[in-house]
C-alpha positions in Angstrom: 83.2 22.8 100.6 85.0 25.3 98.4 81.9 26.3 96.5 78.6 27.9 97.3 75.9 25.9 95.5 72.8 27.8 94.6 70.1 28.2 92.0 69.1 30.6 89.3 67.5 33.9 90.6 68.3 33.0 94.3 69.7 35.7 96.6 72.9 34.6 98.4 74.9 36.2 101.2 78.2 37.2 99.6 80.0 36.4 102.9 79.1 32.7 102.3 81.0 32.6 99.1 84.4 30.8 99.8 87.6 32.7 99.3 90.6 30.6 98.1 94.0 31.5 96.7 94.1 31.5 92.9 96.0 28.3 92.6 93.4 26.5 94.7 90.5 28.1 92.8 92.1 27.1 89.5 92.5 23.4 90.6 88.9 23.5 91.9 87.6 24.8 88.5 89.5 22.1 86.6 88.4 19.3 88.8 84.8 20.4 89.1 84.5 20.4 85.3 81.3 22.5 85.0 80.4 25.1 82.4 81.7 28.7 83.0 79.0 31.4 82.9 80.9 34.1 85.0 84.6 34.9 85.6 85.1 38.5 86.7 86.7 40.7 89.2 85.7 43.2 91.8 87.8 45.8 93.6 87.9 45.4 97.3 90.1 48.2 98.8 93.6 47.6 97.3 92.8 44.0 96.4 90.9 42.3 93.6 88.4 39.6 94.2 87.9 37.2 91.4 84.6 35.4 91.2 84.1 32.2 89.3 80.5 31.2 88.5 79.9 27.7 87.0 76.7 26.0 85.8 75.7 22.4 86.3 73.2 22.1 83.5 72.2 18.5 84.4 71.3 19.4 88.0 70.1 23.0 87.5 72.7 24.2 90.1 75.1 27.1 90.1 78.5 26.9 91.7 80.2 30.1 93.0 83.7 30.5 94.5 86.3 33.3 94.5 90.0 34.1 95.0 91.7 37.2 96.4 94.6 38.9 94.6 96.8 41.0 96.8 98.0 44.3 95.4 101.4 42.9 94.3 99.9 39.8 92.7 99.8 40.3 89.0 99.6 36.9 87.4 98.3 33.3 87.6 98.5 30.3 85.4 95.9 30.5 82.7 92.9 28.2 82.7 92.4 28.5 78.9 95.3 26.1 78.3 93.1 23.3 79.8 89.5 24.7 79.3 89.4 26.7 76.1 85.9 28.1 77.0 87.7 30.4 79.5 89.7 32.2 76.8 87.5 35.4 76.5 86.7 35.5 80.2 90.4 35.5 81.1 91.1 38.2 78.4 88.4 40.4 79.9 89.7 39.9 83.5 93.2 40.8 82.4 92.0 43.8 80.5 90.1 45.2 83.5 92.5 44.4 86.3 96.0 43.9 84.6 96.3 40.5 86.2 97.9 38.3 83.6 96.8 34.7 82.9 100.3 33.2 82.1 100.6 31.1 79.0 97.2 32.1 77.7 97.3 31.1 74.0 95.4 34.1 72.6 96.0 37.0 75.1 94.9 40.0 73.0 92.8 43.0 73.8 89.1 42.3 74.0 87.6 45.7 74.0 90.5 48.1 74.7 91.7 49.6 71.4 94.3 51.7 73.1 96.4 48.5 73.3 98.2 47.1 70.3 96.3 44.2 68.6 98.5 41.9 66.7 96.6 39.9 64.1 97.4 36.4 63.1 99.5 36.3 60.0 100.0 33.6 57.3 102.7 33.5 54.7 102.8 31.6 51.4 102.3 32.0 47.7 98.9 33.4 46.8 97.9 33.8 50.5 96.2 37.2 50.9 94.3 39.1 53.5 90.8 40.5 53.2 89.8 43.1 55.8 86.2 44.2 56.4 85.1 46.8 58.9 84.8 48.1 61.5 82.7 50.6 59.6 80.2 48.8 57.4 77.7 49.8 54.8 74.1 50.3 56.0 73.2 50.2 59.7 75.2 47.2 60.9 77.1 47.8 64.1 81.0 48.0 64.1 83.2 45.0 64.0 86.4 44.2 62.2 86.9 40.9 60.3 90.3 39.9 59.0 90.3 36.9 56.6 93.4 35.0 55.6 92.7 33.4 52.3 94.2 31.3 49.6 92.3 32.2 46.5 88.6 32.1 47.6 89.2 29.6 50.4 89.3 31.0 54.0 92.1 29.6 56.1 91.5 31.8 59.1 89.2 34.5 60.3 90.0 36.8 63.2 87.2 38.9 64.6 88.1 42.1 66.5 85.2 43.7 68.4 84.9 46.2 71.2 84.4 49.3 69.1 81.4 50.5 71.1 82.4 51.9 74.5 79.1 52.1 76.4 80.1 51.3 79.9 76.8 49.6 80.5 77.8 47.8 83.7 78.9 50.9 85.4 75.8 52.8 84.2 73.6 50.2 85.8 75.5 50.5 89.1 75.0 54.2 89.1 71.5 54.4 87.7 69.7 51.1 87.6 66.6 51.1 85.5 64.5 48.9 83.3 64.8 51.4 80.5 68.6 51.0 80.6 68.4 47.2 80.8 66.1 46.9 77.8 68.3 49.2 75.7 71.5 47.1 76.1 70.7 44.9 73.1 68.0 46.1 70.8 67.0 42.7 69.4 66.7 41.1 72.9 64.7 43.8 74.8 62.6 41.2 76.7 65.5 38.8 77.5 67.7 41.6 78.9 65.0 43.3 80.8 63.8 40.0 82.2 67.3 39.0 83.4 67.7 42.5 85.0 64.3 42.5 86.6 64.8 39.0 88.0 68.1 40.0 89.5 66.8 43.1 91.1 63.7 41.4 92.5 65.9 38.6 93.9 68.1 41.1 95.6 65.0 42.5 97.4 63.2 39.2 98.0 60.3 40.5 95.9 57.9 37.9 94.6 55.8 39.0 91.6 52.4 37.7 90.7 51.7 34.6 88.6 50.0 36.9 86.1 53.1 39.1 85.7 55.4 36.0 85.4 53.3 34.5 82.6 53.0 37.8 80.6 56.8 38.2 80.8 57.4 34.7 79.5 54.8 35.1 76.7 56.7 38.1 75.6 60.0 36.3 75.8 58.7 33.5 73.6 57.2 36.0 71.1 60.6 37.7 70.9 62.3 34.4 70.2 59.6 33.6 67.6 59.9 37.0 65.8 63.7 37.0 65.6 64.0 33.4 64.5 61.5 34.2 61.7 63.5 37.3 60.7 66.7 35.2 60.6 65.1 32.6 58.4 64.3 35.5 56.0 67.9 36.8 56.2 69.3 33.4 55.4 66.9 33.0 52.5 68.0 36.4 51.2 71.7 35.6 51.4 71.2 32.6 49.1 68.9 34.6 46.8 65.8 32.6 47.7 63.7 35.8 47.5 60.3 34.2 48.0 61.4 33.0 51.4 63.0 36.3 52.3 59.7 38.1 51.5 57.4 35.7 53.2 59.5 35.4 56.4 59.8 39.2 56.5 56.1 39.7 56.3 55.5 36.9 58.8 57.9 38.4 61.4 56.0 41.7 61.1 52.8 39.9 62.2 54.5 38.8 65.4 56.1 42.1 66.3 52.9 44.0 65.5 51.2 41.7 68.0 53.8 42.7 70.6 52.9 46.3 69.7 49.3 45.7 70.7 50.4 44.3 74.0 52.9 47.0 75.1 52.8 49.8 72.5 56.2 48.8 71.2 57.0 46.3 68.5 60.0 45.2 70.5 58.4 45.1 73.9 59.9 48.2 75.3 58.2 49.3 78.5 56.4 46.0 79.1 58.6 44.7 81.9 59.3 46.6 85.1 60.7 45.6 88.4 57.8 44.2 90.4 55.9 42.9 87.4 54.6 44.2 84.0 53.0 47.5 82.9 50.5 45.9 80.5 47.8 43.2 80.7 46.7 40.6 78.2 42.9 40.2 78.5 40.8 37.4 77.0 40.1 39.4 73.8 43.8 40.1 73.2 44.7 36.6 74.1 42.3 35.2 71.4 43.8 37.7 68.9 47.3 36.5 69.7 46.4 32.9 69.2 44.7 33.7 65.8 47.8 35.5 64.6 50.1 32.7 65.8 48.0 30.1 64.0 48.5 32.0 60.8 52.2 32.4 61.5 52.6 28.7 62.2 51.0 27.8 58.9 53.0 30.3 56.9 56.4 29.4 58.5 55.8 25.6 58.1 54.7 25.9 54.5 57.6 28.3 53.5 60.4 26.4 55.3 59.3 23.1 53.8 59.2 24.5 50.3 62.5 26.2 50.8 64.4 23.3 52.3 63.0 20.9 49.7 64.8 22.9 46.9 68.1 21.1 45.9 69.7 24.5 45.2 68.9 25.7 48.7 70.1 22.5 50.3 73.4 22.6 48.4 74.1 26.1 49.8 73.1 25.3 53.4 74.4 21.7 54.0 78.0 21.3 55.1 78.5 25.1 55.0 79.9 26.8 58.1 80.1 23.6 60.2 81.0 23.6 64.0 81.5 20.1 65.3 80.1 18.9 68.6 83.6 18.7 70.0 84.4 22.3 69.1 81.0 23.5 70.4 81.7 21.9 73.8 85.3 22.9 74.0 84.6 26.6 73.1 81.6 26.7 75.5 79.0 27.5 72.9 75.5 28.3 74.2 72.0 28.7 72.9 70.8 27.9 69.5 74.3 27.7 68.1 75.3 25.0 70.6 72.1 23.1 70.1 72.6 23.1 66.3 75.9 21.2 67.0 74.2 18.6 69.2 74.9 20.2 72.6 71.8 19.5 74.7 71.7 22.9 76.5 68.7 25.2 77.1 68.6 27.2 80.3 64.8 27.4 80.1 64.7 23.7 80.9 68.1 23.2 82.6 67.3 25.9 85.2 63.5 25.9 85.0 61.0 28.0 86.9 57.6 26.5 87.7 56.2 27.4 84.3 58.8 25.7 82.1 59.3 22.7 84.4 56.8 20.4 82.8 57.4 21.6 79.2 60.8 20.4 78.2 60.4 19.6 74.5 63.8 21.0 73.6 65.2 20.7 70.1 68.7 19.9 68.9 70.3 19.2 65.6 73.6 17.4 65.2 75.5 18.5 62.0 76.4 22.0 63.2 76.1 23.5 59.7 74.0 26.4 58.3 71.3 23.9 57.5 71.2 22.7 61.1 71.0 26.3 62.4 68.2 27.0 59.9 66.2 23.9 60.6 66.6 24.4 64.4 65.2 28.0 64.1 62.0 26.5 62.5 61.6 23.9 65.3 62.1 26.6 68.0 59.5 28.8 66.3 57.0 26.0 66.5 58.1 25.3 70.1 57.6 29.0 71.1 54.1 29.1 69.6 53.2 26.0 71.6 54.5 27.6 74.8 52.8 30.9 74.2 49.4 29.2 73.7 50.0 27.1 76.8 50.9 30.2 78.9 47.9 32.2 77.5 45.6 29.4 78.7 47.2 29.4 82.1 46.9 33.2 82.3 43.1 32.9 82.5 43.5 31.4 86.0 45.1 34.6 87.3 43.0 37.3 85.6 42.3 39.0 88.9 45.9 39.3 90.1 47.8 42.5 90.1 50.2 43.4 87.4 52.8 45.1 89.7 53.7 44.6 93.3 55.8 47.0 95.3 59.5 46.4 94.9 61.4 46.5 98.2 64.8 47.9 98.8 67.8 45.7 97.8 69.3 43.8 100.7 72.9 44.3 101.7 75.9 42.0 101.0 73.9 40.0 98.4 75.0 38.0 95.3 72.5 37.0 92.6 72.9 35.1 89.3 70.0 35.7 86.9 69.9 33.6 83.7 67.4 34.0 80.9 67.3 32.0 77.7 67.1 34.7 75.0 66.6 33.7 71.4 70.3 33.8 70.8 71.1 31.9 74.0 71.6 32.5 77.7 71.7 36.1 79.0 73.5 36.1 82.3 73.2 39.1 84.8 75.1 38.9 88.0 74.4 41.5 90.7 76.2 42.3 93.9 75.2 44.7 96.6 77.4 46.3 99.3 76.8 46.5 103.0 74.4 49.4 102.4 72.2 47.5 99.9 73.6 49.5 96.9 74.8 47.8 93.7 78.6 47.5 93.9 79.2 45.2 90.8 77.0 44.3 87.9 78.2 41.8 85.3 76.5 40.9 82.1 77.2 38.1 79.6 75.5 37.7 76.3 75.4 34.4 74.4 77.5 36.1 71.7 80.4 36.5 74.2 80.7 32.7 73.9 79.7 32.3 70.3 81.7 34.8 68.2 84.8 32.6 68.1 82.6 29.8 66.8 81.8 31.9 63.7 85.6 32.2 63.1 85.9 28.4 63.4 82.8 27.8 61.2 84.1 29.6 58.1 87.5 27.8 57.9 87.9 26.0 54.6 84.7 27.7 53.3 84.7 30.1 50.4 84.8 33.8 51.3 81.5 34.2 49.5 80.0 31.9 52.2 80.9 34.2 55.0 77.7 36.4 54.8 75.6 33.3 55.0 77.5 31.8 57.9 77.3 35.1 59.7 73.6 35.3 59.2 73.2 31.8 60.5 74.7 32.8 63.8 73.3 36.4 63.9 75.6 37.3 66.8 75.4 40.6 68.8 78.0 43.3 68.6 76.5 45.4 71.4 75.9 42.3 73.6 79.7 41.7 73.4 81.0 45.2 73.6 79.0 46.4 76.6 
């Protein structure tokens, strides 16, 4: 068998991961036909070891294999020609290790702005370019958008990211901490901290209490609920539906203020720690959370139904910024953006722990337009509220358990894949320890890494004035991409 088959959050011995030559690994990847969630390198003396991590969403299994590049080996035949979802993974690997994927159709710098970046060009009468960023008005993070337009119609959009040089993966290797993990992506504090904590706990074979597990997942669903509500407000604002923008903005505040009562932070900072959680949810607070969520549910349902029943709203959302099912699958979309195009993927239910196992009431839409992404957010808000209430009820059974257990030292020569379904989509943390039990490689993948190219596809043949609306409907992460 040329693959190690494992599960989410399970510690594996790195010596059990097969080592192939790159041509064998390439053929294995093509023939296996699973979804890529990790494709990265690690220095091993004067060699480079390439790890491929694939997900079987139907079976809830993870496939891991690898290939060794000798010092003089500097190229291999690109996978992207056959599996387009690999295009950014291969660009990243090339940028880090200077090993070229030959015949890659879009081999441009991903984050390294010291290398020349050649933008796609179009010629023709009345074809013109519109360049936006990387410096934007307000507090938006840096990203460059290059539009090729004919009049108001967008023919092509090229998105150049990587303007933030944080070196997060190396920082975690040198100084691993929950504070660092929860600071990677400010709108996904819980998702990132949870993925990190699960990885570190798996490396040390640490089993946290049922109470701590449930509190973590309650916070994760509250984060999903809050950001989705905020995004509904942003979409409403971009189409000048100001009543919706105002109500959704106020409603989001109710959710994040409830998170403040749990942890002292509206975004959940400081809640999760390796070994458990720092704050409890007692019966009084649980009842308060339920009361708040009851109001949130009523306000969201009333507002979204009023908003979507408006013909002017529908005309702006329907058939705008469409990503087809075929493109969503081909590009490897994940999370809410994938589900809005009909891709039945949700790692909460595809790789479930014991708490999500019996819940699977996932939601999908099929049209892949702004309307679908809007409607799906509403359905996921309702779903998250249902899950939170269910977990709060279960929490009563474990009121006497500890919040934190002692976290043991990480074990040597270990390899862990930790997947958490954040509100944007899957957050993947992959951790490797050396023979002394110290982190030697830490790899992070945000859902935005997969989904940014989908935004470029979505705006084709739309008016340039539709771009802000399309952009809001994805709400992708700059910092989650740049790392």
